[in-house]
N, C-alpha and C positions, 0 to 999 in steps of 0.2 A: 400683697397686692392681688386683687381679683382679676381674672382674665375673662373678658367677654368676647368670645369669638363670633365673627360675622362671616357668613359665607360658608360654602361646603368644605368639609374636611374629610380626609380619609386616613385610616389607621390600619396598620397590619403588623401586629406583634409589638414587642417592646422596642424594636430598633427601627421602626418606620416612623414617618412623620405625617403630619396633617398639613396640607397646603391649601390655602384659599385662593381662588382665582382672582385676577385683578379686576377692579370695578371699572365702570365707564368713567370717562373724564368728567362727566357732568356731576358725578357724586362728590367730587372735591377730595382733598387729601385727608380731611378729617373723617371721611367715611370709608377709607381704604380698609379692605378686609384684613383681619389679623391672620398672620401666618405663624404657626408653631411647629417646631421640629426638635429632634433630639438625636443623640448618638450614644451608644452604649458599648462598653468594653468589659465583657464578663471575665476575661482572663485576669483582670486586676483583682477579682475576688480571691484568687490564689495568693496574691501578695498581701491582701488584707488578712488572710488566714495566717500567713507567716508572721505578720505584725502582732496578731493576737497571741501567737505562740511565744514570741519574745516577751511580751508583756506578762504572760502567765509565768514564764520562767523567772522573770525578775521578782514577781510576787512570791513564788515558791522559795527562791533563795533568801528573801527577806524574812519569811515566816519560819522556814524549817531548814536551816543551813547547818551543816556539820563542818564548815571550814575551820581549820586550825591555824591558818596563816596570818591571822590578825584581823582587826576590824576594818582597816582602810581598804584592803583588796576586796572584802565583801561588799562594802558600801559602793565602791567603784563598779563592781559587777552588777549589783542591783540597779544602780542609777543608769548604767549603760544599757541594760536589757529593757528597763522601763522606757527610757528615752527613745531607743530604737523602735520599740513596739508602738509607742504613741505616734512617732513620726511616720512609720509605715502605714498604720491604720488611717491616720488623717490623709496622708498623701494618696492613698488608694481610694478610700471611701469618698473623698472629696472629688475625685475625678473618675469614678466608675461610669458616670454618664454626664452629659451636658444637655441642658434644655435651652432652646432659643425661641424668642418671641419677637416678632416684628409687627409694628402697627404704623399708623400714619405719622407718628411723632418720634419714635425711637426704636432701637434694637436693644434687647436685653438678653444677657447670657447668665444662666445660673448653673453652678457646678454642684454635683453630688446631691445627696439626699436632703441636705439642709439649705441648699441654694447658696452656699458660700465657698469660694469667692463669687461675687456677683458683679457684673459689669453692665452699665447702661450707657449707650452712646446715642445722643440725639441725632436724628437724621439731618438736622441742620449742620452738623459737623462732618457729614459724609459727602464725598465728591462722587464716588461711583462704587460699584460692587462687581467683582469678577468671580466666575466659577473656577474652582481649583480641583481638577479631577483626581489628584492624588497628593494628599498631605501625609507625611510620615513623621514619627517622633525623631528620627535621625536628622531630619532637616532642621529641627528646633532644639536638638540636644536633650530630648527626653519627653516624657509624658507631662501632662498637667498644664499649668498656666506658665507660659514661657515668654521671655523677652530677649531679643538679640538686637543690638544697636543697628546692624546693617539690614535687618529684616522686619523689625517691628515687634508686635505682640501677637501671641497666639494662645488659643485654648485647644489642646490636642488630647483627645481621649482614646483615639484609635487611628489606624491607618485608613486611608480612603478619601472620599470626596469631602469637600468643604467649600467655603467661600472666603474671599478676601475683600475687606472694606478698605477703600482708599480714602483717607481722611484729609480734611482741609489743611492740616499742618504738615502734610507730607508723610505722615506715618501710615502704617497699615495695621489692620487687625484681622487675624485669620481664625476661623472656627471650623472644626470638623463637625459636620452634621449631615444626617441623611437627607436626600432630596434637596441638595444645596442649590441646584439650578432653579427650583421654585422660589427659594429664598431670594436669589439674585433678581429674579423677575419682579417679585413683590417690592424689593428695595428700590429697584430702578423705577418702578411705577410710582412709588411714594415720592421719589426725588422729582419725577416729571410733573407730578401734581402739586408739588410744593409751590406756594406763591412766589413768583419772580425767579424760579429756578427751572432748569431743564437738564435732566441727566444725559450724559453722553450716550450715543447710540451703541 
């Protein structure tokens, strides 16, 4: 998908966002400026390195092993190391950073360097958006793409600010992202400009 940003944006380093100012009501929802933002957790690169080490150990055991305890323990060790390494690599690289895009029609969240997992929520399904000054992995039971029946769904890549979407079916969707207050303003403006709808004040 190609992004065509409209309106001014500012960037400062890898962990800052670009926020576009809200348009005038006369522009209509279809002309709402695009807001893009992201959040990064460089600490997770250490976990990715540990995953690569596990994967390398599994390959080393499979290629050049001097085990004398039989074939079954060797296979179990190799499979365990490779599986653990792959899981750690995917789990960390997929959530080293999150990219968020908001336009007049939908909010899109892409995780990691290949953009998977990816979530797209039409703004027609959104009731309101709230700023969350501090979101932590402990609140959601860890990093990554999380779901808790009493809290909803979240994409958590680091501690800190984020925003919470309140959806029409009663669920919530939380995302950690830099300059989350700007995202909330743009989402509320899009809801206000949507035909036949008005976002709560």
